[in-house]
ZAMARGU-4260 file (C-alpha; in steps of 0.2 Angstrom, whole numbers, plus 5000, padded with zeros to 4 digits):
<rodrens>
0) 5010/5046/5088 | 5024/5033/5086 | 5015/5015/5085 | 5024/4999/5090 | 5022/4985/5078
5) 5023/4974/5093 | 5006/4981/5101 | 4989/4977/5096 | 4976/4990/5088 | 4968/4992/5105
10) 4987/4998/5113 | 4992/5012/5099 | 4974/5020/5097 | 4983/5038/5106 | 4998/5046/5116
15) 4988/5044/5132 | 4987/5025/5133 | 5007/5022/5138 | 5006/5010/5153 | 5010/4990/5148
20) 4998/4980/5139 | 4990/4966/5147 | 4992/4948/5144 | 4978/4948/5132 | 4979/4961/5120
25) 5001/4959/5117 | 5002/4955/5098 | 5020/4952/5097 | 5025/4937/5109 | 5042/4939/5106
30) 5056/4948/5108 | 5067/4943/5091 | 5082/4953/5097 | 5094/4956/5112 | 5099/4973/5108
35) 5089/4986/5119 | 5072/4991/5115 | 5070/5008/5112 | 5055/5015/5116 | 5049/5017/5133
40) 5034/5008/5132 | 5039/4989/5133 | 5053/4982/5143 | 5060/4965/5147 | 5056/4964/5166
45) 5035/4966/5165 | 5038/4954/5149 | 5047/4942/5161 | 5033/4943/5171 | 5020/4939/5159
50) 5030/4923/5155 | 5036/4929/5136 | 5052/4920/5133 | 5067/4932/5124 | 5070/4924/5108
55) 5087/4931/5099 | 5085/4934/5081 | 5097/4923/5069 | 5111/4927/5065 | 5115/4934/5044
60) 5122/4918/5041 | 5105/4911/5042 | 5099/4923/5030 | 5116/4928/5019 | 5113/4910/5006
65) 5095/4917/5002 | 5099/4934/4997 | 5113/4931/4987 | 5100/4918/4978 | 5090/4933/4975
70) 5099/4939/4962 | 5100/4924/4953 | 5082/4925/4945 | 5066/4918/4951 | 5063/4910/4968
75) 5059/4895/4972 | 5042/4894/4971 | 5041/4905/4954 | 5036/4922/4964 | 5048/4934/4960
80) 5063/4940/4969 | 5065/4955/4978 | 5074/4969/4972 | 5084/4980/4981 | 5083/4999/4981
85) 5098/5006/4972 | 5099/5019/4985 | 5095/5011/5002 | 5103/4993/5006 | 5088/4988/5017
90) 5073/4991/5006 | 5067/4981/4991 | 5050/4978/4978 | 5045/4962/4974 | 5034/4962/4958
95) 5017/4950/4962 | 5010/4948/4945 | 4994/4959/4949 | 4980/4953/4936 | 4991/4940/4928
100) 5003/4955/4922 | 5020/4959/4923 | 5028/4973/4930 | 5010/4981/4938 | 5008/4977/4956
105) 5022/4980/4968 | 5026/4974/4986 | 5039/4983/4997 | 5049/4973/5009 | 5059/4986/5026
110) 5073/4973/5032 | 5075/4984/5048 | 5075/4982/5066 | 5057/4975/5064 | 5052/4970/5044
115) 5039/4978/5037 | 5030/4976/5022 | 5020/4988/5012 | 5005/4984/5002 | 4999/4966/5003
120) 4990/4964/4986 | 4975/4957/4980 | 4972/4940/4989 | 4975/4930/4972 | 4994/4939/4977
125) 4997/4932/4995 | 5005/4916/4988 | 5016/4925/4977 | 5021/4936/4995 | 5024/4924/5005
130) 5033/4914/4994 | 5044/4929/4989 | 5047/4931/5012 | 5053/4915/5012 | 5067/4916/4999
135) 5072/4931/5005 | 5077/4924/5021 | 5063/4926/5032 | 5051/4915/5038 | 5033/4920/5038
140) 5033/4923/5058 | 5049/4935/5056 | 5037/4949/5050 | 5029/4961/5062 | 5020/4976/5049
145) 5009/4976/5036 | 5007/4992/5031 | 4990/4996/5016 | 4991/5014/5008 | 4970/5010/5008
150) 4957/4998/5009 | 4954/4993/4989 | 4956/4978/4985 | 4972/4978/4977 | 4980/4985/4992
155) 4973/4976/5007 | 4967/4961/5001 | 4979/4950/5003 | 4980/4956/5023 | 4969/4945/5030
160) 4977/4930/5020 | 4994/4933/5025 | 4992/4936/5044 | 4988/4917/5045 | 5005/4914/5041
165) 5012/4932/5048 | 5008/4925/5066 | 5015/4942/5074 | 5012/4955/5059 | 5000/4970/5062
170) 4991/4977/5051 | 4992/4997/5048 | 4978/5006/5041 | 4970/5024/5041 | 4956/5023/5054
175) 4945/5027/5041 | 4947/5010/5033 | 4948/5001/5049 | 4929/4995/5052 | 4931/4988/5036
180) 4942/4975/5037 | 4936/4971/5053 | 4920/4966/5044 | 4925/4968/5023 | 4906/4966/5016
185) 4901/4983/5011 | 4918/4988/5005 | 4917/4969/4995 | 4898/4976/4989 | 4904/4992/4983
190) 4917/4987/4974 | 4909/4973/4963 | 4898/4991/4958 | 4914/5003/4955 | 4926/4989/4947
195) 4911/4981/4936 | 4918/4968/4925 | 4936/4969/4932 | 4928/4963/4950 | 4934/4944/4950
200) 4952/4950/4946 | 4953/4957/4962 | 4950/4943/4974 | 4940/4945/4989 | 4945/4951/5010
205) 4946/4940/5025 | 4939/4947/5039 | 4954/4953/5052 | 4951/4951/5071 | 4952/4970/5079
210) 4967/4965/5089 | 4977/4963/5075 | 4973/4983/5067 | 4980/4997/5071 | 4972/5013/5065
215) 4983/5028/5059 | 4978/5045/5059 | 4988/5059/5047 | 5006/5063/5057 | 5008/5046/5066
220) 5023/5037/5063 | 5028/5019/5063 | 5047/5016/5072 | 5055/5001/5063 | 5071/5004/5074
225) 5083/5011/5058 | 5070/5019/5053 | 5052/5032/5056 | 5038/5030/5045 | 5025/5045/5043
230) 5009/5042/5040 | 5000/5057/5027 | 4981/5057/5025 | 4979/5061/5007 | 4960/5060/5003
235) 4961/5062/4986 | 4960/5042/4977 | 4949/5038/4993 | 4943/5045/5008 | 4953/5032/5019
240) 4971/5036/5008 | 4988/5035/5016 | 5003/5041/5009 | 5018/5036/5018 | 5035/5044/5021
245) 5052/5036/5023 | 5064/5050/5034 | 5082/5038/5030 | 5080/5035/5013 | 5068/5052/5007
250) 5056/5038/4998 | 5036/5043/4998 | 5026/5025/4997 | 5013/5035/4984 | 4999/5018/4984
255) 4987/5025/4971 | 4988/5045/4976 | 5000/5046/4963 | 4990/5035/4951 | 4997/5024/4938
260) 5016/5022/4932 | 5022/5009/4921 | 5037/5011/4918 | 5041/4999/4902 | 5031/5011/4894
265) 5039/5027/4901 | 5020/5031/4905 | 5011/5040/4921 | 4991/5041/4921 | 4978/5046/4933
270) 4968/5032/4943 | 4951/5040/4947 | 4940/5026/4954 | 4920/5026/4959 | 4914/5029/4972
275) 4925/5040/4982 | 4937/5051/4970 | 4939/5070/4973 | 4950/5079/4964 | 4953/5093/4974
280) 4960/5081/4988 | 4969/5075/4974 | 4977/5089/4968 | 4983/5095/4987 | 4991/5079/4991
285) 5003/5080/4977 | 5008/5098/4985 | 5011/5088/5000 | 5023/5076/4989 | 5033/5091/4983
290) 5035/5097/4999 | 5043/5082/5004 | 5053/5084/4991 | 5055/5065/4989 | 5072/5056/4983
295) 5063/5045/4973 | 5042/5038/4974 | 5038/5021/4977 | 5023/5018/4968 | 5012/5003/4971
300) 5009/5002/4953 | 5022/4998/4950 | 5039/5003/4955 | 5053/5018/4960 | 5051/5035/4951
305) 5069/5043/4951 | 5062/5058/4944 | 5051/5063/4959 | 5046/5081/4953 | 5043/5078/4937
310) 5033/5065/4939 | 5020/5074/4951 | 5020/5090/4940 | 5015/5079/4925 | 5002/5070/4935
315) 4995/5086/4944 | 4992/5091/4924 | 4985/5074/4920 | 4973/5075/4934 | 4967/5092/4929
320) 4966/5085/4910 | 4957/5071/4910 | 4945/5077/4924 | 4939/5092/4910 | 4939/5081/4898
325) 4924/5069/4907 | 4915/5084/4913 | 4914/5091/4895 | 4910/5074/4889 | 4901/5065/4900
330) 4883/5071/4897 | 4884/5068/4875 | 4896/5052/4876 | 4896/5036/4883 | 4910/5032/4894
335) 4918/5018/4881 | 4919/5034/4867 | 4928/5043/4882 | 4941/5027/4884 | 4946/5024/4866
340) 4949/5044/4867 | 4960/5045/4880 | 4968/5028/4875 | 4972/5035/4858 | 4980/5051/4868
345) 4989/5045/4880 | 4991/5025/4880 | 4991/5021/4858 | 5013/5021/4860 | 5014/5008/4872
350) 5023/4989/4869 | 5024/4981/4883 | 5005/4982/4892 | 4993/4979/4881 | 4978/4986/4872
355) 4965/4979/4882 | 4976/4981/4899 | 4979/5001/4898 | 4958/4999/4892 | 4955/4991/4910
360) 4963/5004/4916 | 4957/5020/4907 | 4940/5013/4908 | 4938/5012/4927 | 4948/5030/4931
365) 4934/5038/4917 | 4918/5028/4925 | 4928/5036/4942 | 4926/5052/4936 | 4908/5053/4927
370) 4903/5047/4945 | 4911/5061/4952 | 4906/5074/4942 | 4888/5067/4945 | 4889/5070/4963
375) 4895/5089/4959 | 4882/5093/4949 | 4870/5086/4961 | 4879/5094/4976 | 4878/5111/4967
380) 4868/5126/4976 | 4848/5126/4972 | 4847/5106/4966
</rodrens>
């Protein structure tokens, strides 16, 4: 199914719904180009009957001065500027300084006929994202699509806050996460338990109206005009996890399914959170990524990795090693002892990221693996 960012979730549920949307269901109140539309779902005549104006997208002359300013330093309101991918002139990423850390939280901007952001950070990052979009040369209402890899607070927490300003945007989320963005109360309670002492830094969530959400399934696509994104359900990190492939630049937006990438320290690390991490599914996801033969992995934490096969193979090995390590020790050792041992093996040589910060990341994964192995133990035959 190809999804159109101009429609609400009600109009994008499945291929059987190909009739023109009602006025109440329209999520895209303006057509910002004079070019012919590329799909058969919407055409200009029915829009005219509904009374919606056709508004031409402003010329590149308006945008150009902002883009020239991009590479001169920080944006005018303190957010980090969007940086272009070297091999794709229309895909960018910014550092939102998630948790107050440099080079940990990425948000990607795809500057196509329809503008999309991939990931929305935490609720604490919304202002930085809006500032970066503004200094890129767009108004918030120019953004058509917000894609979240999954509904954890550091990926989808900013969505409800961004939508206030991004009045024409629709959020794309896996169908298993849809209801939790409509009513995040259970998700917030679960996050508080899973994140323990880190919960406050992850922020909160704001409910999103169903007509501004699209629930996607494995294999659904999103046509941005000059490229097509494909959603792949990869339920290892979480049951609602997606990776997203870009057919034009051959990159994969990994969400958290490929773990964490700390580029300044050349460090790859698993991320295996409670309550629903599943090792078998995560290992299968690595095979899905390898089969795509990507040009690069676009990590949400953090940035592009340009040796994708080596990164995937490293992570596949480390996920298995970390899981076995915790399985062998969780009954005899407390979690903090395991965190310290894993830090000594994998994080001790880091110089850019602090010991405390890396400890917290490892602690989150160790706790998730303890929960995972207890779940397997209780599910074993004879119990």
